[in-house]
C-alpha positions as CSV (number, residue, x, y, z in Angstrom):
1,M,122.9,-79.1,48.5
2,N,123.0,-75.3,48.1
3,L,126.4,-74.0,49.9
4,Y,127.4,-71.1,51.2
5,R,130.6,-69.8,49.8
6,R,133.1,-68.9,52.7
7,R,133.7,-65.2,52.2
8,T,129.8,-64.8,51.6
9,L,129.3,-66.7,55.0
10,Q,132.3,-64.0,56.5
11,A,130.8,-61.2,54.7
12,S,126.9,-62.4,56.2
13,L,128.3,-62.7,59.8
14,V,129.9,-59.4,59.4
15,V,126.7,-57.7,58.8
16,L,125.1,-59.4,61.2
17,L,127.3,-58.5,64.3
18,A,127.3,-55.3,62.6
19,W,123.5,-54.7,63.2
20,L,123.3,-56.4,66.7
21,A,125.8,-54.2,68.1
22,V,123.7,-51.1,66.7
23,S,120.9,-52.3,68.5
24,G,122.6,-52.8,71.4
25,I,123.8,-49.4,71.3
26,I,120.2,-47.9,70.2
27,A,118.6,-50.4,73.1
28,Q,120.8,-48.8,75.5
29,Q,120.7,-45.3,74.6
30,R,116.4,-45.4,74.3
31,R,115.1,-44.5,77.8
32,K,112.0,-45.2,78.9
33,A,109.0,-42.4,78.0
34,H,108.5,-39.6,80.6
35,K,105.7,-39.4,82.4
36,L,105.3,-35.8,82.2
37,R,106.9,-33.5,79.5
38,A,106.5,-29.8,77.7
39,T,107.5,-28.9,74.6
40,A,106.7,-25.6,72.8
41,V,108.2,-23.7,70.3
42,L,110.5,-20.3,71.4
43,E,110.5,-17.6,69.3
44,L,113.2,-15.2,70.2
45,T,113.0,-11.7,68.9
46,T,116.1,-9.1,68.6
47,D,115.5,-5.7,67.5
48,P,117.9,-3.5,66.4
49,T,119.5,-2.6,69.8
50,G,120.3,-5.6,70.4
51,T,117.4,-6.1,73.0
52,M,115.7,-9.7,73.2
53,T,112.3,-10.7,73.8
54,A,111.4,-14.4,74.4
55,R,108.1,-15.9,74.0
56,I,107.1,-19.2,74.6
57,V,104.4,-21.1,71.8
58,P,103.0,-23.9,74.1
59,I,102.5,-27.0,71.7
60,T,102.2,-30.4,73.5
61,I,102.1,-32.2,76.9
62,L,103.1,-35.9,77.5
63,D,101.0,-36.4,80.9
64,E,101.0,-40.5,82.2
65,G,101.7,-41.7,78.4
66,T,99.1,-39.7,76.2
67,F,99.7,-36.3,74.4
68,H,97.4,-33.3,75.1
69,D,97.6,-29.8,73.6
70,A,99.5,-28.1,76.0
71,S,97.7,-24.5,74.5
72,V,94.4,-25.4,77.0
73,Y,95.6,-28.2,79.1
74,K,94.8,-27.9,82.8
75,A,93.8,-23.5,82.2
76,T,92.8,-23.1,85.7
77,P,93.2,-20.1,84.5
78,R,96.4,-20.6,82.9
79,P,97.7,-23.8,80.8
80,M,99.9,-25.7,83.1
81,A,102.6,-25.3,80.2
82,V,102.5,-21.2,80.7
83,D,102.6,-21.1,84.6
84,I,105.0,-18.4,86.3
85,G,108.0,-19.7,86.8
86,V,108.2,-22.5,84.1
87,V,111.5,-22.7,82.5
88,Y,112.3,-24.4,79.4
89,E,115.1,-25.4,77.9
90,A,115.7,-24.4,74.2
91,Q,117.3,-26.5,71.4
92,K,118.8,-26.7,68.5
93,S,119.0,-30.1,67.0
94,G,118.7,-31.5,70.8
95,Q,121.0,-29.7,72.2
96,A,120.9,-27.6,74.7
97,V,121.4,-23.4,73.9
98,G,119.4,-22.0,76.4
99,Y,117.1,-21.1,79.0
100,V,113.7,-19.6,79.3
101,T,112.0,-19.0,82.7
102,I,108.6,-18.1,81.8
103,V,107.6,-14.3,83.7
104,S,104.1,-13.7,82.4
105,A,101.6,-15.5,80.7
106,A,98.2,-13.7,78.7
107,K,96.0,-15.2,76.0
108,D,95.8,-13.0,72.8
109,P,93.8,-15.0,71.1
110,T,95.8,-17.7,72.2
111,W,98.0,-18.6,75.5
112,R,101.5,-17.5,75.7
113,G,104.5,-17.2,77.9
114,L,106.8,-14.1,78.4
115,G,110.2,-15.5,79.1
116,R,113.2,-14.1,80.6
117,W,116.3,-15.8,78.2
118,Q,119.5,-17.1,79.3
119,V,122.2,-18.6,77.0
120,A,123.1,-22.2,78.4
121,N,126.4,-21.8,80.2
122,P,129.3,-24.5,78.3
123,P,130.1,-27.4,80.6
124,A,132.2,-26.7,83.7
125,P,135.7,-29.1,83.1
126,E,136.1,-30.4,86.2
127,K,132.9,-30.8,88.7
128,S,132.7,-30.5,92.3
129,T,131.9,-33.6,94.5
130,A,129.9,-32.4,97.3
131,P,126.1,-33.5,96.9
132,V,124.2,-30.3,95.0
133,A,120.1,-30.4,96.3
134,A,118.1,-30.4,93.7
135,A,114.3,-29.5,95.5
136,N,113.2,-32.8,95.4
137,T,114.0,-34.0,91.9
138,G,116.8,-36.7,92.7
139,S,119.2,-35.1,90.1
140,S,122.7,-33.5,90.4
141,D,122.1,-31.7,87.7
142,S,120.3,-28.2,89.2
143,D,120.6,-26.1,85.7
144,R,118.7,-28.4,84.1
145,P,114.8,-27.6,83.6
146,I,112.3,-29.6,85.8
147,L,108.6,-30.6,86.0
148,R,107.4,-31.8,89.2
149,R,104.0,-32.4,90.4
150,G,103.3,-30.2,93.8
151,D,102.7,-32.3,97.2
152,S,100.1,-31.1,99.4
153,S,102.4,-31.2,102.5
154,N,105.0,-28.8,100.8
155,T,104.0,-25.2,99.9
156,A,107.0,-24.9,97.4
157,G,104.3,-26.0,94.4
158,Q,102.7,-22.9,95.3
159,S,104.6,-20.3,94.1
160,P,108.1,-20.1,92.3
161,P,111.4,-20.8,94.4
162,A,113.7,-18.1,94.2
163,S,115.9,-19.1,91.8
164,A,113.0,-19.0,89.1
165,S,112.1,-15.7,89.8
166,P,113.9,-13.5,87.0
167,S,117.0,-11.4,87.8
168,P,116.8,-7.9,88.2
169,D,117.5,-5.5,85.7
170,A,119.6,-2.6,85.6
171,T,118.5,-0.9,88.5
172,G,118.6,-3.8,90.4
173,T,114.8,-4.1,90.9
174,P,113.3,-7.1,90.4
175,A,111.2,-7.5,86.6
176,P,107.5,-7.4,88.4
177,V,106.1,-10.8,88.7
178,S,103.3,-12.5,90.3
179,S,103.7,-13.1,93.9
180,S,101.2,-15.6,94.3
181,V,99.6,-18.8,92.2
182,P,95.7,-17.9,91.2
183,T,93.4,-19.6,93.8
184,S,92.5,-22.3,91.2
185,E,96.7,-23.4,91.2
186,A,96.5,-23.7,95.2
187,D,93.8,-25.6,95.5
188,D,95.3,-28.3,93.2
189,P,98.1,-30.0,94.9
190,D,98.4,-32.0,92.1
191,R,99.1,-29.9,89.5
192,P,102.3,-30.2,87.8
193,V,104.0,-26.8,87.7
194,L,107.7,-26.2,85.8
195,L,110.2,-24.8,88.5
196,R,113.5,-24.1,87.8
197,R,116.3,-24.8,90.6
198,G,116.0,-25.1,94.4
199,P,117.6,-22.3,96.5
200,E,119.9,-24.8,97.8
201,A,121.2,-25.4,94.1
202,A,121.1,-21.6,93.7
203,K,123.2,-20.7,96.3
204,Q,126.0,-23.2,95.2
205,Q,125.9,-22.3,91.7
206,P,127.8,-18.5,90.8
207,A,124.6,-16.3,89.9
208,N,125.5,-13.9,86.3
209,P,127.0,-10.8,87.3
210,P,124.3,-7.7,87.2
211,P,124.3,-6.0,83.6
212,S,126.3,-2.7,83.3
213,A,124.1,0.5,85.1
214,K,124.6,1.9,81.2
215,T,123.0,-0.8,80.0
216,P,119.4,-0.2,79.1
217,V,116.3,-1.4,80.8
218,A,114.4,-3.9,78.7
219,A,110.9,-4.6,79.0
220,E,109.2,-7.6,81.2
221,G,110.6,-10.8,79.4
222,A,113.1,-9.6,77.4
223,L,117.5,-9.2,78.2
224,P,119.6,-6.7,77.8
225,S,122.0,-8.4,74.9
226,T,125.0,-7.4,76.9
227,K,124.9,-10.8,78.4
228,L,124.4,-12.7,75.2
229,P,126.3,-12.7,72.4
230,V,124.9,-10.3,70.1
231,P,122.9,-11.7,67.4
232,A,121.4,-10.2,63.9
233,P,118.3,-8.7,64.4
234,G,115.1,-10.7,63.6
235,L,113.4,-14.0,64.7
236,Q,114.9,-17.4,65.4
237,T,112.3,-19.9,65.9
238,M,113.7,-23.1,68.5
239,A,111.9,-26.2,70.3
240,A,112.0,-26.1,73.7
241,V,111.2,-29.1,76.3
242,S,110.5,-29.0,80.3
243,D,110.9,-32.4,82.1
244,A,110.1,-33.9,85.3
245,D,112.7,-36.0,84.8
246,S,116.4,-34.6,84.2
247,S,117.9,-36.5,81.4
248,E,121.0,-36.6,79.4
249,S,120.1,-34.7,75.8
250,R,122.3,-35.4,72.5
251,S,122.6,-34.0,69.3
252,F,120.6,-34.7,66.4
253,Q,121.9,-33.6,63.4
254,F,123.3,-36.1,61.2
255,V,127.2,-35.7,60.8
256,W,128.2,-36.8,57.4
257,R,131.3,-37.4,55.6
258,K,134.3,-35.0,53.9
259,G,132.3,-34.3,50.3
260,E,129.6,-36.0,51.4
261,Q,126.4,-33.8,52.1
262,E,126.6,-31.9,48.2
263,A,126.1,-35.7,46.9
264,M,123.5,-36.6,48.8
265,E,121.4,-32.7,49.2
266,A,121.7,-32.9,45.0
267,K,119.8,-36.7,45.2
268,M,117.3,-35.3,47.7
269,R,116.2,-32.1,44.9
270,R,116.2,-35.1,42.1
271,L,114.1,-36.8,44.7
272,A,111.4,-33.9,45.2
273,L,111.2,-32.9,41.8
274,A,109.7,-36.6,41.2
275,Q,107.1,-36.1,43.4
276,L,105.6,-32.8,41.2
277,P,103.3,-33.8,39.1
278,R,104.1,-35.0,35.6
279,E,102.9,-31.5,33.0
280,N,105.8,-29.9,34.8
281,A,108.4,-32.1,34.1
282,Q,110.2,-29.1,32.3
283,L,111.3,-28.2,36.3
284,T,114.7,-28.6,37.3
285,E,117.1,-28.3,40.5
286,H,117.3,-24.9,39.7
287,S,113.0,-24.5,39.9
288,L,113.0,-24.9,43.6
289,T,113.9,-21.9,46.1
290,N,114.3,-21.2,49.4
291,V,115.6,-25.1,49.7
292,V,116.3,-26.1,53.2
293,I,117.9,-29.6,53.6
294,R,118.5,-30.7,57.4
295,A,119.9,-34.4,57.8
296,F,118.9,-36.0,61.2
297,D,120.5,-39.2,63.4
298,L,116.8,-39.5,65.1
299,D,117.1,-43.2,66.2
300,L,121.4,-43.0,66.9
301,S,121.3,-46.1,64.0
302,N,124.0,-43.8,62.0
303,D,121.3,-43.4,59.5
304,A,120.6,-40.0,57.8
305,V,116.8,-38.7,57.9
306,M,117.1,-36.0,55.4
307,V,114.3,-33.3,55.1
308,L,113.3,-30.8,52.1
309,T,111.3,-28.1,52.2
310,A,111.4,-26.3,49.2
311,E,109.1,-23.2,47.3
312,I,109.0,-23.5,43.6
313,P,107.4,-19.7,42.1
314,G,104.5,-19.2,39.9
315,S,106.9,-18.5,37.3
316,F,108.2,-21.9,36.8
317,L,104.5,-23.4,36.6
318,A,101.5,-23.2,34.4
319,P,99.3,-19.7,35.1
320,V,95.9,-20.6,37.1
321,T,92.8,-19.2,35.4
322,K,90.5,-17.2,37.5
323,G,86.7,-20.1,38.2
324,S,88.9,-22.8,37.2
325,A,89.4,-26.0,39.9
326,P,93.1,-26.6,40.6
327,A,94.0,-30.2,38.8
328,K,94.7,-33.2,41.2
329,S,98.3,-32.7,43.8
330,G,98.2,-29.3,43.9
331,A,98.5,-29.2,39.9
332,S,97.7,-25.4,38.2
333,A,95.3,-26.0,35.6
334,S,96.0,-24.7,32.5
335,A,94.7,-20.6,31.2
336,S,91.9,-20.4,29.2
337,P,89.9,-17.8,28.0
338,S,87.4,-17.8,30.9
339,G,88.9,-15.3,32.9
340,P,92.5,-13.9,33.9
341,A,95.2,-16.0,35.2
342,K,97.3,-15.8,38.3
343,F,100.1,-17.6,38.9
344,V,100.3,-20.0,42.2
345,S,103.2,-20.8,44.0
346,R,103.9,-24.7,45.0
347,Y,105.5,-26.2,48.4
348,I,106.7,-29.1,48.7
349,T,108.4,-30.7,52.2
350,L,109.9,-34.2,51.9
351,I,110.8,-36.6,54.1
352,A,113.4,-39.5,53.3
353,R,115.8,-42.3,55.1
354,V,119.1,-42.4,53.1
355,N,119.4,-46.4,52.6
356,F,122.2,-48.8,52.6
357,E,123.3,-47.9,48.9
358,G,123.3,-44.1,50.0
359,N,120.1,-43.0,48.3
360,P,117.7,-41.3,50.1
361,Q,114.3,-43.2,49.8
362,R,110.7,-41.8,50.3
363,L,108.8,-42.1,53.6
364,A,106.5,-38.6,54.0
365,V,105.9,-36.3,51.3
366,S,103.5,-33.2,50.9
367,V,102.9,-31.0,47.8
368,T,100.0,-28.1,48.4
369,D,99.9,-24.8,46.6
370,S,99.3,-21.0,47.4
371,S,95.4,-21.4,46.1
372,R,94.8,-24.5,48.0
373,L,96.4,-23.7,51.4
374,D,92.3,-25.0,53.3
375,V,92.8,-28.4,51.9
376,A,96.5,-29.2,52.2
377,P,98.6,-26.7,54.6
378,R,102.1,-25.7,54.2
379,L,104.5,-27.5,56.6
380,E,107.8,-25.8,57.6
381,L,110.5,-27.7,59.6
382,I,111.0,-26.1,63.3
383,D,113.9,-29.0,64.6
384,A,114.0,-32.3,65.9
385,V,113.2,-32.9,69.6
386,D,112.6,-36.0,71.9
387,V,108.9,-35.2,72.8
388,D,108.3,-38.0,75.5
389,G,112.2,-38.1,76.8
390,D,112.9,-41.6,75.5
391,G,116.2,-40.6,73.6
392,L,115.2,-40.5,70.6
393,G,113.8,-37.6,68.5
394,E,110.9,-36.7,66.2
395,L,110.0,-34.0,63.7
396,L,108.5,-31.0,64.3
397,F,106.4,-29.1,61.9
398,R,104.4,-26.0,61.9
399,Q,101.9,-26.7,59.3
400,T,100.1,-23.0,57.9
401,S,97.1,-22.4,56.1
402,F,94.7,-19.1,54.9
403,D,93.9,-18.4,57.9
404,E,95.9,-20.6,61.1
405,K,98.5,-22.2,62.2
406,S,99.2,-25.2,63.7
407,Y,101.8,-27.6,64.8
408,I,102.5,-31.2,64.2
409,I,104.7,-33.6,65.2
410,Y,106.2,-36.8,63.2
411,G,107.4,-39.7,64.4
412,V,110.0,-41.6,61.8
413,G,110.9,-45.5,61.8
414,R,112.6,-47.4,59.7
415,G,110.5,-46.9,56.6
416,S,107.0,-45.5,58.0
417,V,106.1,-41.7,59.3
418,T,103.8,-41.7,62.5
419,K,102.0,-38.8,63.2
420,V,102.4,-38.0,66.7
421,F,100.6,-34.7,67.9
422,E,98.6,-32.4,65.7
423,G,96.9,-29.1,67.5
424,A,98.2,-26.0,69.2
425,S,95.9,-24.1,66.4
426,Q,96.2,-20.4,66.3
427,P,94.2,-18.1,64.2
428,L,96.7,-15.5,61.8
429,K,96.4,-12.3,62.5
């Protein structure tokens, strides 16, 4: 008879109890998936003068348990994801950084929403005990975006409330916004409508001070930078969500112990190189350029899910000869006298989970090159975002081919990656 040693048994019990405790925490934090939730990408552009313009790219909508392409879903005439007055919460690693209220929408060639940007206010030190009305949402958090279905007996669903209207500009005149919903929306009382907060809640919240009269008036959908921390000029891309149900957001960013991050990122680089074809065994970690490595705690397990995206310039690879077929797995073919050679850059995206031994284990990898993007698009990570409202995070990627770009969302399990949604395609101009 083989018996456990006392220490081995005690260690096994400790591991079992720790696992049960973690499972209990995850079960408490995990929520039931929401009925209606929209996910989008926010493109926040800042010009050299500091003026910011917010554009919403609708990606997907979860409606009654099914994900739909938000760029075309219920387009009567515009998709409901970019209805006037819709409010999105912009997030970085799951935490709110601001809100965008859509003031107009256009199709060029796909639907986009132009919005008014507002930085998320830091949490107040003390909350008032007075009840705050939240426009039929049942939530006391009036600043959170809410997505609700219109009621045939309630005309509030037919036009944005006063608080959802864009704030006045420097002259005190509100930006031009459609004063009525198109007939097709008014005739559909069950059409979901994204609203900000009710007029009662707006009265109890201190209004943002108007910008100075010396501030130049920005175009519709833009906000003078005097009301925001001045960012560097350029484009910021963030995930954004809007939901019918109010729920607490949390950070998906994984927090490393001191000195741990550098060692794990070095392991990820080596794992990425191991995914490349054998004929490029001469590649080293220095061959990887434009490397971005991010780590997330998506499922509250305190296990890091790491995502690496990198490029290998064509100068590090064997040139491709004109007229020759590319090798398998995106490898470049060897040069031959049949035609002039050209250098091809390779792109790699790697998803891995850190195991108990502290080593990243590959869950999924995408390897392609600039000569075959029509077969295998390039994947670029946007962020981790909770697309169904259950409290767990998914990974949102942009995939780019020769002539179009689209979006794909992956759910990450313990040892596998599952595609949740793919779509929202748009041609490249």
